[in-house]
C-alpha positions in Angstrom: 39.1 -7.3 -12.4 40.2 -5.7 -9.9 40.8 -1.8 -11.0 36.3 -2.4 -11.4 36.2 -2.7 -7.6 38.8 0.4 -6.7 36.8 3.2 -5.2 36.5 6.6 -7.1 34.4 9.9 -6.2 31.9 12.1 -9.0 31.4 15.3 -7.6 28.7 14.6 -4.0 29.0 10.9 -4.9 32.0 9.0 -2.8 31.6 5.7 -5.0 32.6 2.2 -3.3 33.3 1.0 -6.4 33.4 1.4 -10.4 30.4 -0.5 -11.1 27.6 1.7 -11.8 23.9 -0.2 -12.7 22.5 1.6 -15.7 19.1 3.1 -15.9 16.4 0.3 -17.2 12.6 0.2 -17.7 11.4 -1.9 -16.1 7.1 -0.9 -16.2 6.2 -2.0 -12.7 5.0 1.3 -11.6 1.7 0.6 -11.1 -0.4 3.9 -11.9 3.1 5.4 -11.9 4.6 4.1 -8.2 7.4 1.8 -7.0 6.3 -0.6 -4.6 8.4 -3.0 -1.9 9.5 -5.1 -4.6 11.0 -2.0 -6.6 12.0 -1.1 -3.1 13.7 -5.1 -2.7 14.9 -4.9 -6.2 17.4 -1.9 -5.7 18.0 -2.8 -1.9 19.2 -6.5 -3.6 22.4 -4.5 -6.2 23.3 -2.6 -3.3 26.4 -3.1 -3.7 26.6 -1.4 -7.1 29.2 1.9 -6.7 26.5 3.9 -8.5 22.8 2.4 -8.8 21.1 4.0 -11.9 16.7 4.1 -11.6 15.2 3.3 -14.6 13.0 6.4 -16.6 11.8 8.4 -14.4 8.8 10.9 -15.9 9.3 14.7 -14.7 5.6 15.6 -15.2 2.7 14.3 -16.7 2.9 14.6 -20.3 6.4 13.2 -19.8 5.2 9.7 -19.7 5.6 7.9 -22.1 5.8 3.9 -21.4 3.1 2.2 -19.4 3.5 1.4 -16.0 6.5 3.1 -15.5 7.4 6.1 -12.8 6.9 9.4 -11.7 8.6 11.7 -9.7 5.6 15.2 -9.7 3.4 14.6 -6.6 3.8 13.8 -2.8 2.6 10.5 -2.9 5.3 9.7 -5.7 7.9 10.8 -2.9 6.5 8.9 -1.3 7.0 5.6 -2.7 9.9 6.3 -3.9 11.1 6.9 -0.8 10.7 3.1 0.4 13.2 2.7 -1.9 15.9 5.2 -1.8 14.7 4.1 2.0 16.3 0.4 1.4 18.9 1.2 -0.8 20.8 3.0 2.2 20.4 0.7 4.5 21.9 -1.9 2.6 25.4 1.0 2.4 23.7 1.5 -1.1 23.8 5.0 -3.2 21.1 5.8 -6.0 20.4 8.4 -8.2 16.9 9.0 -10.0 16.9 9.4 -13.8 15.0 11.5 -15.0 13.4 10.7 -18.5 10.5 13.4 -20.3 9.8 11.4 -23.7 8.3 13.6 -25.4 7.5 12.8 -28.8 8.1 8.9 -27.6 4.4 9.4 -25.7 0.9 9.2 -26.4 -2.5 10.5 -25.7 -4.0 7.4 -24.2 -0.5 7.6 -21.3 -2.8 11.2 -20.4 -5.4 12.2 -18.4 -6.8 14.9 -20.5 -5.8 13.0 -23.7 -3.3 16.0 -24.9 -1.3 15.1 -27.6 2.6 14.4 -26.9 5.5 17.7 -27.2 8.2 17.9 -29.2 10.8 20.6 -30.8 9.0 19.9 -33.8 6.3 18.2 -35.0 7.6 15.7 -36.2 6.2 11.8 -35.8 8.5 9.4 -34.5 7.2 6.3 -36.3 7.6 3.9 -33.6 4.9 2.9 -31.9 3.5 1.9 -27.6 2.9 -1.1 -26.5 -0.5 -1.0 -24.8 -1.8 -4.8 -23.7 -3.9 -3.7 -25.6 -2.2 -3.7 -28.9 0.3 -1.3 -30.4 -1.0 1.9 -31.0 1.3 4.4 -33.6 2.8 7.3 -32.2 0.8 10.8 -33.4 2.2 14.0 -34.3 4.0 16.0 -31.6 2.8 19.0 -30.4 5.6 21.4 -31.5 6.6 23.4 -28.3 6.2 27.0 -27.7 8.8 29.4 -25.8 6.5 28.7 -23.0 6.4 24.9 -23.0 10.5 25.7 -23.2 10.0 27.2 -20.2 7.6 25.1 -18.8 9.6 21.7 -19.3 12.6 23.2 -17.8 11.5 24.0 -14.5 9.5 20.5 -14.3 12.6 18.6 -14.4 13.6 21.6 -11.1 10.6 20.9 -9.5 11.3 16.6 -10.3 14.8 17.2 -9.0 13.8 19.2 -5.5 11.7 15.9 -5.4 14.5 14.0 -5.6 15.8 15.7 -3.3 13.6 14.7 -0.5 12.5 11.4 -1.3 16.1 10.9 -0.7 17.9 10.3 -3.7 21.3 10.9 -3.5 21.8 12.1 -7.2 19.8 13.3 -10.0 20.5 11.5 -13.0 18.8 14.1 -16.7 18.0 11.4 -19.7 19.9 13.1 -22.7 20.0 9.9 -24.4 17.8 7.4 -26.7 15.8 9.6 -28.8 13.6 11.4 -26.1 13.1 14.7 -25.2 17.0 16.8 -24.5 18.1 13.8 -27.3 15.0 15.5 -29.2 16.4 19.3 -29.1 20.5 17.9 -30.6 19.1 16.0 -33.2 19.1 18.0 -36.7 16.5 15.3 -37.9 13.8 15.4 -34.8 14.9 19.8 -34.1 13.6 21.4 -37.2 13.4 24.7 -34.6 14.4 28.2 -37.0 14.2 30.5 -33.1 17.1 29.9 -30.7 16.7 26.1 -29.2 17.1 25.1 -33.1 18.8 25.6 -36.1 22.6 25.2 -35.1 24.3 22.1 -32.8 24.0 25.7 -31.1 20.9 26.6 -31.1 20.2 22.2 -30.4 22.0 22.1 -27.4 20.5 25.2 -25.8 17.7 23.2 -24.6 20.1 20.7 -22.9 22.6 23.6 -21.3 19.6 25.1 -19.5 18.2 21.8 -18.1 21.8 21.3 -17.3 21.7 24.5 -15.4 18.4 24.5 -13.7 18.3 21.1 -12.7 22.3 22.5 -10.7 20.6 25.4 -9.2 17.6 23.5 -7.9 20.5 20.9 -6.2 23.8 21.6 -6.6 26.0 20.0 -9.4 27.7 17.7 -7.4 24.5 16.0 -7.6 23.5 15.7 -11.1 24.4 13.9 -13.9 23.4 13.6 -17.7 23.6 10.9 -20.3 23.8 10.6 -23.8 24.2 8.2 -26.2 26.0 9.5 -29.2 24.9 8.3 -32.8 22.1 6.3 -31.1 19.4 6.0 -34.1 16.8 3.9 -31.7 13.3 5.8 -31.5 13.3 7.4 -34.9 16.7 9.0 -34.2 19.3 9.6 -36.8 22.1 12.1 -36.2 24.0 14.5 -39.1 26.9 15.9 -37.3 27.5 13.4 -34.2 31.3 14.6 -33.2 30.4 18.1 -33.7 27.7 17.8 -31.8 28.6 15.9 -29.0 31.7 17.8 -28.9 30.1 21.2 -28.5 28.1 19.6 -26.2 30.4 18.1 -24.2 32.4 21.9 -23.7 28.9 23.3 -23.0 28.5 21.7 -20.3 32.0 21.4 -18.5 32.1 24.6 -16.7 28.9 23.0 -14.8 30.8 20.8 -12.5 28.5 17.7 -12.5 28.4 14.5 -10.8 29.7 13.3 -13.4 29.1 12.5 -17.4 27.4 9.5 -18.3 27.3 8.2 -22.1 26.5 4.9 -23.8 28.5 3.8 -27.0 26.8 2.5 -29.9 29.8 1.3 -31.9 30.7 4.8 -31.2 34.5 4.4 -29.9 35.4 8.0 -31.3 32.7 10.2 -30.8 33.3 8.9 -27.0 37.5 10.5 -27.0 36.3 13.4 -28.7 33.8 13.7 -25.5 36.4 12.7 -22.9 38.6 15.3 -24.7 36.2 18.1 -24.1 35.2 16.3 -20.7 37.0 17.2 -18.1 34.8 15.6 -14.6 34.0 12.1 -14.0 32.7 10.1 -17.3 30.9 7.0 -16.7 30.6 5.0 -19.1 28.3 2.2 -21.4 31.2 0.4 -23.2 30.3 -0.8 -27.2 33.1 0.6 -29.1 31.7 -2.3 -31.9 28.0 -3.2 -33.4 26.8 -6.3 -32.7 28.8 -6.9 -29.9 25.9 -7.5 -27.1 25.3 -7.0 -23.9 28.8 -5.3 -22.3 31.6 -7.6 -20.2 33.8 -6.8 -17.6 36.3 -6.7 -19.7 34.9 -4.2 -21.9 34.3 -1.9 -18.3 38.1 -2.9 -17.7 39.5 -2.2 -21.2 37.6 1.2 -20.8 39.5 2.0 -18.0 42.7 1.6 -18.8 42.2 3.3 -22.2 41.8 6.2 -18.9 38.2 6.4 -21.0 36.4 5.8 -18.6 36.2 6.4 -14.7 33.6 4.1 -14.0 31.4 2.1 -15.9 27.7 1.6 -16.8 26.0 -2.6 -17.0 22.5 -3.1 -17.8 21.9 -6.4 -17.9 24.4 -8.1 -16.1 23.0 -6.0 -13.0 19.6 -7.0 -13.7 20.3 -10.6 -13.2 23.3 -10.6 -10.8 22.2 -8.6 -8.0 25.9 -9.7 -6.1 27.6 -8.5 -9.4 30.7 -6.8 -7.6 30.7 -10.5 -5.8 31.0 -12.7 -9.2 33.3 -10.3 -10.8 36.0 -11.0 -8.0 35.6 -14.4 -7.8 35.7 -14.6 -12.1 31.9 -15.7 -12.3 29.4 -17.3 -13.2 26.8 -14.8 -14.1 22.9 -15.5 -14.9 21.9 -14.6 -17.8 19.0 -11.9 -18.3 15.1 -12.9 -19.2 14.4 -11.7 -21.4 10.6 -12.4 -21.3 10.5 -10.9 -17.9 11.8 -7.5 -18.2 8.7 -5.4 -19.1 6.3 -6.0 -16.6 4.8 -9.0 -14.4 5.4 -9.8 -10.8 8.9 -10.6 -9.4 9.9 -13.0 -11.7 12.6 -12.1 -13.5 12.6 -9.7 -11.2 13.6 -10.2 -7.4 14.2 -14.2 -7.7 17.6 -13.7 -9.4 19.7 -15.8 -7.8 23.5 -14.3 -5.5 26.7 -17.3 -5.3 26.8 -18.2 -1.5 29.0 -17.2 0.7 31.7 -19.9 -0.7 31.8 -22.8 -3.3 30.1 -22.6 -6.9 26.5 -20.5 -8.0 23.5 -22.0 -7.2 
């Protein structure tokens, strides 16, 4: 597994290994602010080549879940600075994932009680979990051209705040059924203006967000995450191969730090993206459906095949703060506890054990 532990460079990011910590929502940011436990959680995992944080809303109406962090106020910048400082003190590198949830939101999350926004007024069919029970996502308000312009600027403004907060890079969440993805997919984008219709129209929002954020913080500190073919959050793309091939071609000239692809039994699409994308590619490898969480062996195969320059893992990093050490030793690996994934205290958050300097795990 030594190939997973070799250095790699992406834009301004010089990574000591190819093991990336994937973004994972943990719902422990009360009032939108991360705290000391979050700083410890990420600092424990500073041996990652790159940490990508949980999805972080760039504006109030971008929030999609309870107790998720924001990055659009001075208080949030100060809170995130505690996290980035803690990671950097342990020699790590950390990128913030900016996630506007679009229609995956609810009026109860916003002080004004307004409706969530989306490219088209199409309900997700999903629900929001709250302590008081599940709430149906409402029909979102279709974004006007002014709304689109504002959302693009909100991504850029939040990216600038990310630099103030000490992040090494910004990842744009263009996956999993959130706003950027909602513009990409033909089942959520029924617009007839320049931001809809053809593939060229549907990728326009993603490209303009990338351009705005690149202008704000530099393309060498900007990445984007995509999830071709995923059906999460009511998504159902009708032209996945064409869509992502054209998007990769459109983004290629920007010279981004990386493209991050989350597979979902979509290895053929990954190959198309790889052929069109000249820059560094991080892969969350799931070549087959129903194969469970990605493994180090999956990551090694992706590197050796030339599909990926680095690989991201979720549950492996969640449960194994010292993942590079465990991979170097061939394990053992802690099992993640799903009952502690979202919300709660330090249990299942900062209390996963690490291997001792010598001998077996405890």
